[in-house]
mmCIF entry with sequence, helices, sheets and N, C-alpha, C, O atoms, coordinates in Angstrom:
data_MODEL
# 
_entry.id   MODEL 
# 
_entity.id                         1 
_entity.type                       polymer 
_entity.pdbx_number_of_molecules   1 
# 
_entity_poly.entity_id                      1 
_entity_poly.type                           'polypeptide(L)' 
_entity_poly.nstd_linkage                   no 
_entity_poly.nstd_monomer                   no 
_entity_poly.pdbx_seq_one_letter_code       MKGLISELPTATQLVEECHKLLSAIVSLLGF 
_entity_poly.pdbx_seq_one_letter_code_can   MKGLISELPTATQLVEECHKLLSAIVSLLGF 
_entity_poly.pdbx_strand_id                 A 
# 
loop_
_entity_poly_seq.entity_id 
_entity_poly_seq.num 
_entity_poly_seq.mon_id 
_entity_poly_seq.hetero 
1 1  MET n 
1 2  LYS n 
1 3  GLY n 
1 4  LEU n 
1 5  ILE n 
1 6  SER n 
1 7  GLU n 
1 8  LEU n 
1 9  PRO n 
1 10 THR n 
1 11 ALA n 
1 12 THR n 
1 13 GLN n 
1 14 LEU n 
1 15 VAL n 
1 16 GLU n 
1 17 GLU n 
1 18 CYS n 
1 19 HIS n 
1 20 LYS n 
1 21 LEU n 
1 22 LEU n 
1 23 SER n 
1 24 ALA n 
1 25 ILE n 
1 26 VAL n 
1 27 SER n 
1 28 LEU n 
1 29 LEU n 
1 30 GLY n 
1 31 PHE n 
# 
_struct_asym.id          A 
_struct_asym.entity_id   1 
# 
_struct_conf.conf_type_id            HELX_P 
_struct_conf.id                      HELX_P1 
_struct_conf.pdbx_PDB_helix_id       AA1 
_struct_conf.beg_label_comp_id       LYS 
_struct_conf.beg_label_asym_id       A 
_struct_conf.beg_label_seq_id        2 
_struct_conf.pdbx_beg_PDB_ins_code   ? 
_struct_conf.end_label_comp_id       LEU 
_struct_conf.end_label_asym_id       A 
_struct_conf.end_label_seq_id        29 
_struct_conf.pdbx_end_PDB_ins_code   ? 
_struct_conf.beg_auth_comp_id        LYS 
_struct_conf.beg_auth_asym_id        A 
_struct_conf.beg_auth_seq_id         2 
_struct_conf.end_auth_comp_id        LEU 
_struct_conf.end_auth_asym_id        A 
_struct_conf.end_auth_seq_id         29 
_struct_conf.pdbx_PDB_helix_class    1 
_struct_conf.details                 ? 
_struct_conf.pdbx_PDB_helix_length   28 
# 
_struct_conf_type.id          HELX_P 
_struct_conf_type.criteria    ? 
_struct_conf_type.reference   ? 
# 
loop_
_atom_site.group_PDB 
_atom_site.id 
_atom_site.type_symbol 
_atom_site.label_atom_id 
_atom_site.label_alt_id 
_atom_site.label_comp_id 
_atom_site.label_asym_id 
_atom_site.label_entity_id 
_atom_site.label_seq_id 
_atom_site.pdbx_PDB_ins_code 
_atom_site.Cartn_x 
_atom_site.Cartn_y 
_atom_site.Cartn_z 
_atom_site.occupancy 
_atom_site.B_iso_or_equiv 
_atom_site.pdbx_formal_charge 
_atom_site.auth_seq_id 
_atom_site.auth_comp_id 
_atom_site.auth_asym_id 
_atom_site.auth_atom_id 
_atom_site.pdbx_PDB_model_num 
ATOM 1   N N  . MET A 1 1  ? 16.463  8.385  13.932  1.00 0.00 ? 1  MET A N  1 
ATOM 2   C CA . MET A 1 1  ? 16.103  8.881  12.594  1.00 0.00 ? 1  MET A CA 1 
ATOM 3   C C  . MET A 1 1  ? 16.499  7.877  11.526  1.00 0.00 ? 1  MET A C  1 
ATOM 4   O O  . MET A 1 1  ? 15.768  7.655  10.560  1.00 0.00 ? 1  MET A O  1 
ATOM 5   N N  . LYS A 1 2  ? 17.669  7.271  11.714  1.00 0.00 ? 2  LYS A N  1 
ATOM 6   C CA . LYS A 1 2  ? 18.151  6.290  10.741  1.00 0.00 ? 2  LYS A CA 1 
ATOM 7   C C  . LYS A 1 2  ? 17.197  5.105  10.653  1.00 0.00 ? 2  LYS A C  1 
ATOM 8   O O  . LYS A 1 2  ? 16.959  4.565  9.573   1.00 0.00 ? 2  LYS A O  1 
ATOM 9   N N  . GLY A 1 3  ? 16.644  4.702  11.821  1.00 0.00 ? 3  GLY A N  1 
ATOM 10  C CA . GLY A 1 3  ? 15.693  3.587  11.844  1.00 0.00 ? 3  GLY A CA 1 
ATOM 11  C C  . GLY A 1 3  ? 14.436  3.922  11.064  1.00 0.00 ? 3  GLY A C  1 
ATOM 12  O O  . GLY A 1 3  ? 13.880  3.068  10.373  1.00 0.00 ? 3  GLY A O  1 
ATOM 13  N N  . LEU A 1 4  ? 13.987  5.172  11.175  1.00 0.00 ? 4  LEU A N  1 
ATOM 14  C CA . LEU A 1 4  ? 12.781  5.601  10.474  1.00 0.00 ? 4  LEU A CA 1 
ATOM 15  C C  . LEU A 1 4  ? 12.984  5.523  8.963   1.00 0.00 ? 4  LEU A C  1 
ATOM 16  O O  . LEU A 1 4  ? 12.112  5.060  8.227   1.00 0.00 ? 4  LEU A O  1 
ATOM 17  N N  . ILE A 1 5  ? 14.153  5.985  8.515   1.00 0.00 ? 5  ILE A N  1 
ATOM 18  C CA . ILE A 1 5  ? 14.463  5.964  7.083   1.00 0.00 ? 5  ILE A CA 1 
ATOM 19  C C  . ILE A 1 5  ? 14.519  4.531  6.555   1.00 0.00 ? 5  ILE A C  1 
ATOM 20  O O  . ILE A 1 5  ? 14.094  4.257  5.433   1.00 0.00 ? 5  ILE A O  1 
ATOM 21  N N  . SER A 1 6  ? 15.046  3.627  7.372   1.00 0.00 ? 6  SER A N  1 
ATOM 22  C CA . SER A 1 6  ? 15.163  2.226  6.935   1.00 0.00 ? 6  SER A CA 1 
ATOM 23  C C  . SER A 1 6  ? 13.787  1.570  6.849   1.00 0.00 ? 6  SER A C  1 
ATOM 24  O O  . SER A 1 6  ? 13.612  0.586  6.130   1.00 0.00 ? 6  SER A O  1 
ATOM 25  N N  . GLU A 1 7  ? 12.806  2.114  7.585   1.00 0.00 ? 7  GLU A N  1 
ATOM 26  C CA . GLU A 1 7  ? 11.465  1.531  7.570   1.00 0.00 ? 7  GLU A CA 1 
ATOM 27  C C  . GLU A 1 7  ? 10.583  2.125  6.479   1.00 0.00 ? 7  GLU A C  1 
ATOM 28  O O  . GLU A 1 7  ? 9.492   1.617  6.218   1.00 0.00 ? 7  GLU A O  1 
ATOM 29  N N  . LEU A 1 8  ? 11.045  3.196  5.842   1.00 0.00 ? 8  LEU A N  1 
ATOM 30  C CA . LEU A 1 8  ? 10.246  3.851  4.801   1.00 0.00 ? 8  LEU A CA 1 
ATOM 31  C C  . LEU A 1 8  ? 9.860   2.933  3.651   1.00 0.00 ? 8  LEU A C  1 
ATOM 32  O O  . LEU A 1 8  ? 8.698   2.937  3.243   1.00 0.00 ? 8  LEU A O  1 
ATOM 33  N N  . PRO A 1 9  ? 10.800  2.136  3.104   1.00 0.00 ? 9  PRO A N  1 
ATOM 34  C CA . PRO A 1 9  ? 10.420  1.219  2.012   1.00 0.00 ? 9  PRO A CA 1 
ATOM 35  C C  . PRO A 1 9  ? 9.279   0.287  2.403   1.00 0.00 ? 9  PRO A C  1 
ATOM 36  O O  . PRO A 1 9  ? 8.418   -0.026 1.580   1.00 0.00 ? 9  PRO A O  1 
ATOM 37  N N  . THR A 1 10 ? 9.273   -0.154 3.652   1.00 0.00 ? 10 THR A N  1 
ATOM 38  C CA . THR A 1 10 ? 8.211   -1.041 4.127   1.00 0.00 ? 10 THR A CA 1 
ATOM 39  C C  . THR A 1 10 ? 6.868   -0.315 4.100   1.00 0.00 ? 10 THR A C  1 
ATOM 40  O O  . THR A 1 10 ? 5.851   -0.884 3.703   1.00 0.00 ? 10 THR A O  1 
ATOM 41  N N  . ALA A 1 11 ? 6.878   0.940  4.525   1.00 0.00 ? 11 ALA A N  1 
ATOM 42  C CA . ALA A 1 11 ? 5.654   1.743  4.542   1.00 0.00 ? 11 ALA A CA 1 
ATOM 43  C C  . ALA A 1 11 ? 5.140   1.940  3.114   1.00 0.00 ? 11 ALA A C  1 
ATOM 44  O O  . ALA A 1 11 ? 3.939   1.848  2.863   1.00 0.00 ? 11 ALA A O  1 
ATOM 45  N N  . THR A 1 12 ? 6.050   2.209  2.190   1.00 0.00 ? 12 THR A N  1 
ATOM 46  C CA . THR A 1 12 ? 5.662   2.392  0.790   1.00 0.00 ? 12 THR A CA 1 
ATOM 47  C C  . THR A 1 12 ? 5.051   1.112  0.241   1.00 0.00 ? 12 THR A C  1 
ATOM 48  O O  . THR A 1 12 ? 4.055   1.148  -0.482  1.00 0.00 ? 12 THR A O  1 
ATOM 49  N N  . GLN A 1 13 ? 5.653   -0.018 0.590   1.00 0.00 ? 13 GLN A N  1 
ATOM 50  C CA . GLN A 1 13 ? 5.152   -1.318 0.147   1.00 0.00 ? 13 GLN A CA 1 
ATOM 51  C C  . GLN A 1 13 ? 3.743   -1.546 0.690   1.00 0.00 ? 13 GLN A C  1 
ATOM 52  O O  . GLN A 1 13 ? 2.867   -2.052 -0.012  1.00 0.00 ? 13 GLN A O  1 
ATOM 53  N N  . LEU A 1 14 ? 3.541   -1.166 1.948   1.00 0.00 ? 14 LEU A N  1 
ATOM 54  C CA . LEU A 1 14 ? 2.243   -1.341 2.585   1.00 0.00 ? 14 LEU A CA 1 
ATOM 55  C C  . LEU A 1 14 ? 1.185   -0.509 1.869   1.00 0.00 ? 14 LEU A C  1 
ATOM 56  O O  . LEU A 1 14 ? 0.073   -0.981 1.632   1.00 0.00 ? 14 LEU A O  1 
ATOM 57  N N  . VAL A 1 15 ? 1.530   0.721  1.528   1.00 0.00 ? 15 VAL A N  1 
ATOM 58  C CA . VAL A 1 15 ? 0.596   1.603  0.809   1.00 0.00 ? 15 VAL A CA 1 
ATOM 59  C C  . VAL A 1 15 ? 0.253   0.999  -0.549  1.00 0.00 ? 15 VAL A C  1 
ATOM 60  O O  . VAL A 1 15 ? -0.904  1.030  -0.970  1.00 0.00 ? 15 VAL A O  1 
ATOM 61  N N  . GLU A 1 16 ? 1.253   0.451  -1.233  1.00 0.00 ? 16 GLU A N  1 
ATOM 62  C CA . GLU A 1 16 ? 1.005   -0.162 -2.541  1.00 0.00 ? 16 GLU A CA 1 
ATOM 63  C C  . GLU A 1 16 ? 0.079   -1.360 -2.418  1.00 0.00 ? 16 GLU A C  1 
ATOM 64  O O  . GLU A 1 16 ? -0.808  -1.549 -3.251  1.00 0.00 ? 16 GLU A O  1 
ATOM 65  N N  . GLU A 1 17 ? 0.280   -2.174 -1.381  1.00 0.00 ? 17 GLU A N  1 
ATOM 66  C CA . GLU A 1 17 ? -0.573  -3.344 -1.148  1.00 0.00 ? 17 GLU A CA 1 
ATOM 67  C C  . GLU A 1 17 ? -2.010  -2.908 -0.882  1.00 0.00 ? 17 GLU A C  1 
ATOM 68  O O  . GLU A 1 17 ? -2.952  -3.501 -1.407  1.00 0.00 ? 17 GLU A O  1 
ATOM 69  N N  . CYS A 1 18 ? -2.172  -1.869 -0.063  1.00 0.00 ? 18 CYS A N  1 
ATOM 70  C CA . CYS A 1 18 ? -3.518  -1.348 0.238   1.00 0.00 ? 18 CYS A CA 1 
ATOM 71  C C  . CYS A 1 18 ? -4.172  -0.819 -1.029  1.00 0.00 ? 18 CYS A C  1 
ATOM 72  O O  . CYS A 1 18 ? -5.369  -1.015 -1.239  1.00 0.00 ? 18 CYS A O  1 
ATOM 73  N N  . HIS A 1 19 ? -3.392  -0.147 -1.877  1.00 0.00 ? 19 HIS A N  1 
ATOM 74  C CA . HIS A 1 19 ? -3.919  0.404  -3.127  1.00 0.00 ? 19 HIS A CA 1 
ATOM 75  C C  . HIS A 1 19 ? -4.360  -0.714 -4.054  1.00 0.00 ? 19 HIS A C  1 
ATOM 76  O O  . HIS A 1 19 ? -5.397  -0.613 -4.710  1.00 0.00 ? 19 HIS A O  1 
ATOM 77  N N  . LYS A 1 20 ? -3.565  -1.790 -4.111  1.00 0.00 ? 20 LYS A N  1 
ATOM 78  C CA . LYS A 1 20 ? -3.927  -2.944 -4.949  1.00 0.00 ? 20 LYS A CA 1 
ATOM 79  C C  . LYS A 1 20 ? -5.219  -3.572 -4.442  1.00 0.00 ? 20 LYS A C  1 
ATOM 80  O O  . LYS A 1 20 ? -6.096  -3.938 -5.225  1.00 0.00 ? 20 LYS A O  1 
ATOM 81  N N  . LEU A 1 21 ? -5.323  -3.691 -3.123  1.00 0.00 ? 21 LEU A N  1 
ATOM 82  C CA . LEU A 1 21 ? -6.513  -4.279 -2.515  1.00 0.00 ? 21 LEU A CA 1 
ATOM 83  C C  . LEU A 1 21 ? -7.743  -3.426 -2.819  1.00 0.00 ? 21 LEU A C  1 
ATOM 84  O O  . LEU A 1 21 ? -8.797  -3.955 -3.170  1.00 0.00 ? 21 LEU A O  1 
ATOM 85  N N  . LEU A 1 22 ? -7.608  -2.102 -2.684  1.00 0.00 ? 22 LEU A N  1 
ATOM 86  C CA . LEU A 1 22 ? -8.714  -1.192 -2.989  1.00 0.00 ? 22 LEU A CA 1 
ATOM 87  C C  . LEU A 1 22 ? -9.124  -1.308 -4.452  1.00 0.00 ? 22 LEU A C  1 
ATOM 88  O O  . LEU A 1 22 ? -10.315 -1.335 -4.764  1.00 0.00 ? 22 LEU A O  1 
ATOM 89  N N  . SER A 1 23 ? -8.147  -1.375 -5.344  1.00 0.00 ? 23 SER A N  1 
ATOM 90  C CA . SER A 1 23 ? -8.438  -1.501 -6.772  1.00 0.00 ? 23 SER A CA 1 
ATOM 91  C C  . SER A 1 23 ? -9.192  -2.793 -7.058  1.00 0.00 ? 23 SER A C  1 
ATOM 92  O O  . SER A 1 23 ? -10.121 -2.806 -7.864  1.00 0.00 ? 23 SER A O  1 
ATOM 93  N N  . ALA A 1 24 ? -8.795  -3.875 -6.402  1.00 0.00 ? 24 ALA A N  1 
ATOM 94  C CA . ALA A 1 24 ? -9.455  -5.162 -6.587  1.00 0.00 ? 24 ALA A CA 1 
ATOM 95  C C  . ALA A 1 24 ? -10.904 -5.095 -6.112  1.00 0.00 ? 24 ALA A C  1 
ATOM 96  O O  . ALA A 1 24 ? -11.806 -5.594 -6.784  1.00 0.00 ? 24 ALA A O  1 
ATOM 97  N N  . ILE A 1 25 ? -11.124 -4.480 -4.955  1.00 0.00 ? 25 ILE A N  1 
ATOM 98  C CA . ILE A 1 25 ? -12.483 -4.345 -4.418  1.00 0.00 ? 25 ILE A CA 1 
ATOM 99  C C  . ILE A 1 25 ? -13.338 -3.497 -5.353  1.00 0.00 ? 25 ILE A C  1 
ATOM 100 O O  . ILE A 1 25 ? -14.481 -3.851 -5.643  1.00 0.00 ? 25 ILE A O  1 
ATOM 101 N N  . VAL A 1 26 ? -12.792 -2.391 -5.819  1.00 0.00 ? 26 VAL A N  1 
ATOM 102 C CA . VAL A 1 26 ? -13.529 -1.497 -6.723  1.00 0.00 ? 26 VAL A CA 1 
ATOM 103 C C  . VAL A 1 26 ? -13.904 -2.224 -8.007  1.00 0.00 ? 26 VAL A C  1 
ATOM 104 O O  . VAL A 1 26 ? -15.030 -2.091 -8.486  1.00 0.00 ? 26 VAL A O  1 
ATOM 105 N N  . SER A 1 27 ? -12.973 -2.989 -8.569  1.00 0.00 ? 27 SER A N  1 
ATOM 106 C CA . SER A 1 27 ? -13.268 -3.709 -9.816  1.00 0.00 ? 27 SER A CA 1 
ATOM 107 C C  . SER A 1 27 ? -14.305 -4.806 -9.579  1.00 0.00 ? 27 SER A C  1 
ATOM 108 O O  . SER A 1 27 ? -15.129 -5.093 -10.447 1.00 0.00 ? 27 SER A O  1 
ATOM 109 N N  . LEU A 1 28 ? -14.254 -5.413 -8.396  1.00 0.00 ? 28 LEU A N  1 
ATOM 110 C CA . LEU A 1 28 ? -15.238 -6.447 -8.063  1.00 0.00 ? 28 LEU A CA 1 
ATOM 111 C C  . LEU A 1 28 ? -16.641 -5.845 -7.922  1.00 0.00 ? 28 LEU A C  1 
ATOM 112 O O  . LEU A 1 28 ? -17.631 -6.436 -8.351  1.00 0.00 ? 28 LEU A O  1 
ATOM 113 N N  . LEU A 1 29 ? -16.700 -4.673 -7.318  1.00 0.00 ? 29 LEU A N  1 
ATOM 114 C CA . LEU A 1 29 ? -17.997 -4.010 -7.120  1.00 0.00 ? 29 LEU A CA 1 
ATOM 115 C C  . LEU A 1 29 ? -18.505 -3.383 -8.415  1.00 0.00 ? 29 LEU A C  1 
ATOM 116 O O  . LEU A 1 29 ? -19.692 -3.081 -8.543  1.00 0.00 ? 29 LEU A O  1 
ATOM 117 N N  . GLY A 1 30 ? -17.604 -3.190 -9.368  1.00 0.00 ? 30 GLY A N  1 
ATOM 118 C CA . GLY A 1 30 ? -18.006 -2.664 -10.668 1.00 0.00 ? 30 GLY A CA 1 
ATOM 119 C C  . GLY A 1 30 ? -18.131 -1.146 -10.708 1.00 0.00 ? 30 GLY A C  1 
ATOM 120 O O  . GLY A 1 30 ? -18.890 -0.608 -11.515 1.00 0.00 ? 30 GLY A O  1 
ATOM 121 N N  . PHE A 1 31 ? -17.391 -0.449 -9.842  1.00 0.00 ? 31 PHE A N  1 
ATOM 122 C CA . PHE A 1 31 ? -17.432 1.013  -9.858  1.00 0.00 ? 31 PHE A CA 1 
ATOM 123 C C  . PHE A 1 31 ? -16.643 1.554  -11.036 1.00 0.00 ? 31 PHE A C  1 
ATOM 124 O O  . PHE A 1 31 ? -16.561 2.768  -11.218 1.00 0.00 ? 31 PHE A O  1 
# 
């Protein structure tokens, strides 16, 4: 369980990166 908690920040970072990528694609497509 402790290992899972220590990996949570990484997961959050990954979600933020994916969100940034999606935002970039959307702005490029002009939606």
